[in-house]
N, C-alpha and C positions, 0 to 999 in steps of 0.2 A: 350441626344444628337445622333441627328444619325449621322451617317458616312456611307458618300459618296464622291463619287469623287468632290465634291467641299469643305470639309472640309477644311478650312485651318488648321490648326492646325496638322492633319494626314496626312499622304502620303501613300497612299495604290494601294495593288498590288488586283489581284485575288483573291491572298488565305490570308494576313495580311495587316493590317494597323501598322503603324510607327508612332510615337513621341519622337523625339528630344529634351533632354532635356542638355543642356550646363552647368549646376553646378555641381561641382566636389563635389562628394557624395564618401563617403565609401562607399561598396558591400551593407550592411546592410540595409544601408540608402534607397540606390537606388533600393534596392529588394522589399522596402515597400513603396515607395514613387507610383510607377504605380497603385497598385489596389485602391489609393483612387481616381484615376482619371475617376472612372465608376462607376455606370458600364454605358456600353455603347451601345446603341439599336443601330442595325445594320439590314440588312437586315435577317441575319440568326438567331434575336432574341437577347436579352443581353448581352453582353458578359462582364467581369471584364478584364481591363487591367492586363497585367504580363512584365517582365521585360524580355529582347529581348532574344529569343531562335535563333542565327546563324549560321545555318551548312552548310550551301550552299553561292556558290558565288554570287549568285544575291541577297542574303538576306547581305549579308555582304556589296556589295556593297553599297546595298540602305541602311543601315546602316550608311555608313560613307557619303556617300551625305548629309545625313541629318544634319551634324553637319555645313552647311553654311557656310565653310573657316574659321572652326576653330581648333587652331591647332591642329594636325594628331595624338594626342594622343589616347591609348587603352578608348576604352568604356564597360562597364562591361555588360557581359552576364549571363543568368540562371543557371549558373554552379558552380557545388563549390565540396569541397573534405572535408564536416564538418565529416561526422557521420565516414566514415572508410579511414583510410589512404591509398592511392591509388588506390581508386575506387572514379571517376569523377561521380557526380549524376548532371542533368540535368531536368532542369522543360522546356519542348518544347511548351506548351503551356498554362501555369494558372493551371492545373489542378494535379499538381503531380506527383516529381522527376524520372525518372529514371533512370537506368545504361546506357552510349552511350559510345560507342567505335567508338572516332572519325577520320579522316584522317584531324581534320583541324587544329591539332597542329601546332605551328610553331616549325621548327627545334631548339631540347633541350629542346624543352618543353610537359609536365609539367617536373618540374626539380628533383622534387622529395623531397625539402626542406621542411621542418615544418611549416613554417608560411604561404605559399603559396598556400593559400588553395579555391580562389576567382579566378575566370576568366575572363579575356578581350579577348576582339576582338582588335588586331593589326590592326593600317592604311594599314596593306600588307595585310588584310583580313582573320589573322589567329588567333588563339588563342593562348594564352599564361595566365600561371599560376603566379598569383601575393597575397601579404597580404591582407587582404578579408580590411587591415585600410587604404591602398592607398585611394586617391580620382580621381576618375574619371568621366566623363560623361556616360551617361547612355541612352538607346532608350527604350521607350514603344512599348509593342506589342498589338496588339491585333487580334488572329485565328478568321478569320470569316470562 
C-alpha cells in the first residue's frame, strides 16, 4: 500500500501518518498490532507502523481527533517502564526505545505506583502511567 494524501485509513502530516484503532486492547496487544499493518510503502520507502509516540501538542491533538467522537478515554502510546523502575523508555519511531525526559506528563504522573508501567495519552493531551492490563484504544503511526 502507498501512503498518500488520499489514503482514507491513515491521516497524514508532513512527518507522520496516523491510524486510529477503536478496539480496547491491553498495552502489549496494542503495541503488537501496529507492526502487523505493514510494511507500508511511502515516498520515503517502506515503513513499518508502530504504536504512537506523541510528545508534542500537535501530535497529541491529531491523535485525539482520530478518535472520531469516541469517548474521551486515554490511548496507549509507545512508552513503558518495564525494564527499570522509575525509568520510562519510549520508542519514538519504531526503531528502538530511548529514555525520554518529557514535560508531557499530567499533573501527579508518573505516580510511582508499582503496577503502572505503561503510558497512555489522556484526552487533555498529557501522559498518564497506567497498569498495562487496562484496556485502551490506540493509534498506530508511520514516521515518514
